[in-house]
C-alpha positions as CSV (number, residue, x, y, z in Angstrom):
1,M,53.6,144.7,116.1
2,K,57.2,146.0,114.2
3,E,56.3,145.9,110.6
4,D,58.5,143.0,108.7
5,R,60.6,144.8,106.0
6,R,61.8,141.1,104.4
7,Y,60.8,141.1,100.7
8,L,59.3,137.7,98.5
9,N,60.4,139.5,95.7
10,R,61.1,142.6,94.3
11,Y,57.8,143.2,93.5
12,F,56.0,142.0,97.2
13,S,57.1,142.9,100.8
14,V,55.9,140.4,104.1
15,A,54.3,143.4,105.1
16,E,51.8,143.8,102.5
17,F,50.9,140.2,102.9
18,T,50.6,140.5,106.9
19,R,49.6,144.5,107.3
20,S,46.2,144.5,109.2
21,S,44.6,147.8,110.0
22,T,42.5,145.4,112.0
23,A,45.1,143.6,113.5
24,E,46.5,147.0,114.4
25,R,42.9,148.8,116.1
26,L,42.8,144.9,118.7
27,G,46.6,144.4,119.5
28,I,46.1,141.0,117.6
29,D,49.2,139.8,117.1
30,N,49.5,138.5,113.1
31,T,53.0,137.7,112.8
32,P,53.7,134.4,110.4
33,S,55.3,131.5,110.9
34,E,58.2,130.1,109.0
35,Y,55.4,127.6,107.4
36,V,53.6,130.6,106.9
37,L,56.0,132.5,105.3
38,A,56.8,129.6,102.8
39,N,53.4,129.9,101.5
40,L,53.8,133.4,101.2
41,S,56.6,133.0,98.7
42,I,55.3,130.8,96.6
43,L,51.9,132.5,96.4
44,A,54.4,136.0,95.5
45,N,56.9,133.7,93.3
46,S,54.8,131.2,91.6
47,V,51.5,133.2,91.3
48,L,51.6,136.7,91.3
49,L,55.7,137.3,89.8
50,K,55.2,136.5,86.3
51,P,51.4,138.7,86.5
52,R,52.8,141.7,87.8
53,M,56.0,141.9,85.8
54,Q,53.6,141.4,82.5
55,M,51.4,144.1,83.5
56,G,53.8,146.9,84.9
57,I,51.7,147.7,87.6
58,P,51.2,147.4,91.0
59,F,49.3,144.8,92.7
60,R,48.0,146.2,96.1
61,I,47.4,143.8,98.2
62,T,44.7,144.5,101.6
63,S,44.5,141.5,102.8
64,G,46.8,138.5,102.9
65,Y,48.4,136.3,106.1
66,R,45.6,136.0,109.0
67,C,45.7,134.5,111.9
68,E,43.0,132.5,113.3
69,R,42.0,135.3,116.2
70,L,41.9,138.0,113.0
71,N,40.4,135.4,110.5
72,I,37.4,135.5,112.7
73,V,37.2,138.9,113.5
74,V,37.2,139.7,109.9
75,G,34.9,137.5,109.4
76,G,36.8,134.7,107.0
77,V,35.4,131.2,106.9
78,S,37.1,128.6,109.6
79,N,39.1,126.9,106.0
80,S,40.2,130.7,104.6
81,Y,43.2,129.4,102.8
82,H,44.0,133.3,103.9
83,L,44.8,131.5,107.7
84,D,48.1,129.3,105.7
85,G,49.5,131.8,104.1
86,R,47.8,130.9,100.5
87,A,45.3,133.4,99.5
88,C,45.1,137.4,99.3
89,D,42.6,139.9,98.2
90,I,44.2,142.2,96.0
91,V,42.6,145.5,94.8
92,F,43.3,147.7,91.3
93,D,42.2,151.3,89.9
94,N,40.1,149.6,87.0
95,M,37.8,147.1,86.6
96,D,40.0,146.3,83.0
97,D,43.1,146.3,84.9
98,M,41.4,143.7,87.7
99,R,40.4,141.6,84.6
100,K,43.0,141.3,83.3
101,A,45.5,140.7,86.0
102,A,42.1,137.7,87.3
103,K,43.3,136.8,84.0
104,L,47.2,136.2,83.6
105,I,47.2,135.0,87.3
106,A,44.9,131.8,86.5
107,V,47.3,130.6,83.7
108,Q,50.1,130.2,86.6
109,P,50.4,126.9,87.6
110,L,49.9,126.8,91.5
111,C,46.5,129.3,90.3
112,D,43.6,127.5,92.0
113,L,40.8,130.7,92.4
114,V,40.6,133.8,91.4
115,L,37.4,135.0,92.2
116,L,35.9,138.7,91.5
117,E,34.4,139.2,95.0
118,K,32.0,142.6,95.5
119,P,32.0,143.4,91.9
120,D,29.1,145.9,92.0
121,S,30.7,147.7,94.7
122,K,32.9,150.7,94.5
123,S,35.5,148.3,95.9
124,P,35.9,145.4,94.5
125,W,38.8,142.7,95.1
126,L,40.2,140.0,93.7
127,H,40.7,136.9,95.6
128,V,43.4,134.9,95.2
129,Q,44.3,131.2,96.2
130,W,47.2,128.4,95.9
131,S,47.3,124.9,95.9
132,Y,49.5,121.8,94.9
133,T,46.4,120.3,93.1
134,P,45.0,123.5,91.8
135,R,42.1,123.7,90.1
136,H,42.9,126.6,88.0
137,K,38.6,128.2,88.4
138,V,38.2,131.6,87.7
139,S,35.1,133.6,88.3
140,I,35.1,137.1,87.0
141,G,31.6,138.1,86.4
């Protein structure tokens, strides 16, 4: 799959929300539809942009959109928000930055869930998802 060079805003590219080493290794086409791109744009601009600007440090997206086949291969749930571009996983260099980002993201108007996953591992991440009927649920331990 050719890397998508479009940007959703000055901090986030389409490529970082669609890139997958698993998809590349297995030859899975993870190209997003226009519907998914619209959802990724909302995620990037209405949920992540303001916290990214406030923190002044990069948000490294490790998983964003997943096509159905990729979602199955990586063990994602069948109703994952990743399937339609309404979720992403983000890593930070330290737990303090991760907790700060979680708090800033959680108060964004469309933020539905911010979940700290694998908090006791060497590689924890934040799962972030948005909804038009957000719960503003935060679980960061």
